[in-house]
C-alpha positions as CSV (number, residue, x, y, z in Angstrom):
1,M,87.0,-36.6,-108.3
2,A,88.7,-33.4,-108.1
3,P,88.9,-32.1,-104.8
4,S,86.0,-29.5,-104.0
5,S,87.7,-25.5,-103.0
6,R,84.5,-24.9,-101.9
7,S,82.9,-26.1,-98.4
8,S,79.1,-25.5,-96.8
9,A,78.6,-23.9,-93.4
10,G,78.8,-27.3,-91.6
11,D,82.5,-28.7,-93.4
12,E,84.4,-25.3,-93.6
13,R,88.0,-26.0,-94.7
14,I,90.1,-26.7,-91.3
15,L,93.0,-27.8,-93.2
16,S,95.7,-26.8,-96.8
17,Y,98.4,-28.0,-96.9
18,H,100.5,-26.9,-100.1
19,D,98.2,-28.1,-102.5
20,A,96.1,-30.6,-100.4
21,I,92.7,-29.3,-98.8
22,L,91.0,-30.9,-96.1
23,L,87.7,-30.2,-94.6
24,R,86.0,-30.5,-91.2
25,S,83.8,-33.7,-92.9
26,D,87.6,-35.4,-93.6
27,L,88.6,-35.2,-89.8
28,A,85.6,-37.2,-89.0
29,D,86.1,-40.0,-91.5
30,L,89.8,-40.3,-90.4
31,S,88.5,-40.5,-87.0
32,S,85.8,-43.4,-87.4
33,P,86.1,-46.4,-89.4
34,S,84.9,-44.5,-93.0
35,F,85.4,-44.6,-96.7
36,L,88.1,-41.6,-97.1
37,N,87.6,-39.9,-100.1
38,D,90.3,-37.8,-102.9
39,R,91.1,-35.2,-100.4
40,V,92.6,-37.3,-97.7
41,L,94.6,-39.9,-100.4
42,H,95.9,-36.4,-101.7
43,F,97.0,-35.0,-98.1
44,Y,98.7,-38.0,-97.5
45,F,100.8,-38.5,-100.9
46,T,101.4,-35.1,-100.8
47,H,103.0,-35.7,-97.3
48,L,105.0,-38.9,-98.8
49,S,106.0,-36.6,-101.6
50,L,108.0,-34.6,-99.8
51,S,110.9,-36.6,-98.2
52,L,110.8,-38.3,-101.9
53,P,113.5,-37.9,-105.0
54,H,112.3,-36.0,-108.2
55,S,112.1,-39.4,-109.9
56,V,109.2,-40.8,-108.0
57,L,106.3,-39.2,-108.5
58,L,103.0,-39.7,-106.6
59,L,99.7,-38.4,-108.6
60,P,96.8,-36.7,-106.6
61,P,93.7,-38.9,-106.9
62,S,92.2,-35.9,-109.3
63,L,95.0,-36.4,-111.8
64,S,94.9,-40.6,-111.8
65,F,91.5,-40.0,-112.8
66,L,91.7,-37.8,-115.5
67,L,94.4,-39.6,-117.1
68,S,91.9,-43.2,-116.5
69,V,89.4,-41.2,-118.8
70,S,91.7,-39.7,-121.4
71,P,95.1,-40.0,-122.3
72,I,95.7,-36.8,-122.0
73,P,100.0,-35.6,-122.4
74,L,100.5,-33.8,-119.1
75,P,104.1,-32.7,-119.8
76,E,104.4,-30.5,-116.3
77,L,104.5,-34.1,-115.1
78,D,107.3,-35.3,-117.0
79,L,106.5,-38.8,-116.9
80,P,109.7,-40.5,-118.7
81,S,111.7,-38.7,-116.5
82,K,110.4,-41.3,-113.6
83,T,111.5,-44.2,-112.0
84,L,108.5,-44.7,-109.9
85,I,105.1,-43.6,-110.5
86,L,102.0,-43.9,-108.0
87,F,98.3,-43.8,-109.5
88,P,95.6,-44.3,-107.1
89,V,92.9,-46.0,-108.7
90,N,88.9,-45.5,-108.4
91,D,86.0,-47.3,-109.4
92,N,84.3,-43.9,-110.0
93,P,82.0,-44.7,-113.3
94,D,81.4,-40.9,-113.5
95,A,83.4,-38.5,-114.5
96,S,80.8,-36.0,-113.7
97,L,80.5,-36.8,-110.3
98,P,82.9,-35.3,-107.9
99,N,84.2,-37.6,-104.8
100,G,82.4,-40.3,-106.4
101,G,83.0,-44.7,-106.3
102,S,83.4,-46.4,-103.9
103,H,87.1,-48.8,-104.0
104,W,90.3,-47.5,-104.1
105,S,93.9,-49.6,-105.2
106,L,96.9,-48.5,-106.4
107,L,98.6,-48.6,-109.8
108,V,102.4,-49.1,-109.9
109,Y,104.8,-48.0,-112.4
110,F,108.1,-49.5,-112.0
111,R,110.7,-48.5,-114.7
112,P,113.5,-50.9,-113.7
113,A,111.3,-53.6,-114.3
114,G,108.9,-52.4,-117.4
115,E,105.9,-53.2,-115.1
116,F,102.8,-51.2,-114.1
117,V,102.1,-53.4,-111.0
118,H,98.4,-53.1,-109.3
119,H,97.9,-53.6,-106.2
120,D,94.3,-54.4,-105.1
121,S,93.3,-54.9,-101.2
122,S,89.7,-56.4,-101.9
123,G,90.9,-59.3,-104.4
124,G,90.9,-57.5,-108.0
125,M,87.8,-55.4,-107.6
126,N,89.4,-52.5,-109.4
127,S,90.9,-54.3,-111.9
128,P,89.4,-53.0,-115.0
129,H,89.4,-49.8,-113.7
130,A,93.6,-50.4,-113.5
131,K,94.0,-51.6,-116.5
132,A,91.6,-48.3,-118.1
133,L,94.8,-46.0,-116.5
134,Y,96.9,-48.6,-117.4
135,R,96.5,-48.5,-121.0
136,N,96.1,-44.6,-121.5
137,V,99.3,-44.1,-119.7
138,R,101.5,-46.7,-120.8
139,R,102.9,-44.9,-124.2
140,L,103.1,-41.2,-121.8
141,V,105.7,-42.9,-119.3
142,G,107.4,-43.9,-122.1
143,V,109.6,-47.2,-122.6
144,G,111.1,-48.9,-119.8
145,G,114.2,-50.6,-118.5
146,G,114.3,-52.9,-120.9
147,G,113.4,-50.4,-124.2
148,A,110.1,-51.7,-124.7
149,E,106.1,-51.0,-123.3
150,A,105.8,-51.4,-120.0
151,T,103.6,-54.5,-118.6
152,Y,100.6,-54.7,-116.9
153,V,100.8,-57.2,-114.0
154,E,98.7,-58.0,-110.5
155,G,101.2,-57.9,-107.8
156,F,100.5,-59.4,-104.3
157,T,98.7,-57.2,-102.1
158,P,97.4,-57.5,-98.2
159,Q,93.8,-57.8,-98.3
160,Q,91.2,-56.3,-96.1
161,R,88.2,-57.3,-94.4
162,N,85.7,-54.5,-93.9
163,G,84.3,-52.6,-97.1
164,Y,86.0,-49.1,-95.9
165,D,89.8,-49.3,-95.1
166,C,90.5,-49.6,-99.0
167,G,92.4,-46.0,-98.8
168,V,94.3,-46.4,-95.6
169,Y,95.4,-49.6,-97.5
170,V,96.8,-47.6,-100.4
171,M,98.3,-45.6,-98.3
172,A,99.9,-47.6,-96.4
173,I,101.0,-49.9,-99.7
174,A,102.5,-46.4,-100.8
175,K,104.3,-45.5,-97.8
176,V,106.6,-48.9,-98.2
177,I,106.9,-48.9,-101.9
178,C,108.6,-45.0,-101.3
179,E,110.5,-46.6,-98.2
180,W,112.0,-49.6,-100.1
181,K,115.2,-50.0,-100.9
182,G,115.5,-51.6,-104.2
183,D,116.8,-54.5,-103.1
184,S,115.5,-57.1,-106.2
185,V,113.8,-55.9,-109.0
186,E,112.5,-59.2,-109.5
187,E,110.7,-59.6,-106.1
188,K,110.2,-55.3,-106.1
189,W,108.8,-54.4,-103.0
190,F,106.2,-57.8,-102.1
191,G,108.2,-59.4,-98.7
192,A,108.1,-55.6,-97.4
193,L,104.3,-55.6,-97.7
194,R,103.7,-59.0,-96.7
195,E,106.1,-57.6,-93.2
196,E,104.4,-54.7,-92.6
197,V,101.0,-54.3,-94.1
198,D,97.8,-55.9,-92.7
199,E,95.0,-54.9,-90.3
200,E,96.7,-54.1,-87.5
201,S,99.3,-51.8,-89.2
202,V,96.1,-50.1,-91.4
203,R,94.7,-49.2,-87.9
204,R,97.7,-47.7,-86.9
205,L,98.3,-45.6,-89.9
206,R,94.3,-44.2,-89.9
207,M,95.2,-42.4,-86.1
208,E,99.1,-41.3,-87.5
209,V,97.6,-39.4,-90.3
210,L,94.4,-38.5,-88.0
211,A,97.6,-37.2,-85.8
212,L,99.3,-35.5,-88.4
213,V,96.0,-33.8,-89.5
214,R,95.8,-32.2,-86.2
215,S,99.3,-31.6,-85.2
216,L,99.0,-29.1,-88.5
217,M,96.0,-27.4,-88.1
218,R,97.5,-26.6,-84.0
219,S,100.8,-25.1,-86.2
220,E,98.6,-23.6,-89.1
221,R,96.6,-21.8,-85.9
222,H,99.7,-20.0,-85.0
223,E,101.2,-19.3,-87.8
């Protein structure tokens, strides 16, 4: 699932943004009702991360997938120091297949509650994959606020009504969580999701990300 740094003649690189790379086909996917791949989620997570404190970590999809297939210690991520960690979850069954899979969801580690919360916009379709990731990373993050190993829960998630917007729902949910002010550890960010994420807000976010990419492309050309 790691984004490729190589492109064919018909799918050239259009943007380098910190460690994220977008190809022309990614622009086409954002412009149409299409499934979004690893590169687009990596780009948007990178964008969100720029304004976040050190205690919040948004993992690139490639690293999240690596952890889902093997509990490899990654000391450079400093997971035990993080209060909030967002893991994209993909249903790719083949570790050798880049950009595989057909559905995205989001697994969120919230240390104060001692929980991994899974958000799936398609009725829990990715629950087996999220649980596999949870089993591999629960010891890597250290103990939660109560001094015990974190538990796994399915969290409230606005539901998509098509077969292609799962990646945009993941981005929308991640945005809400990153902006959440933490009023209640018990309620978490669920109230904000109910108020802020629906079909219309997801449609707008797709267009906002497309506009952001085009703006960054113009800036890059003028440098």
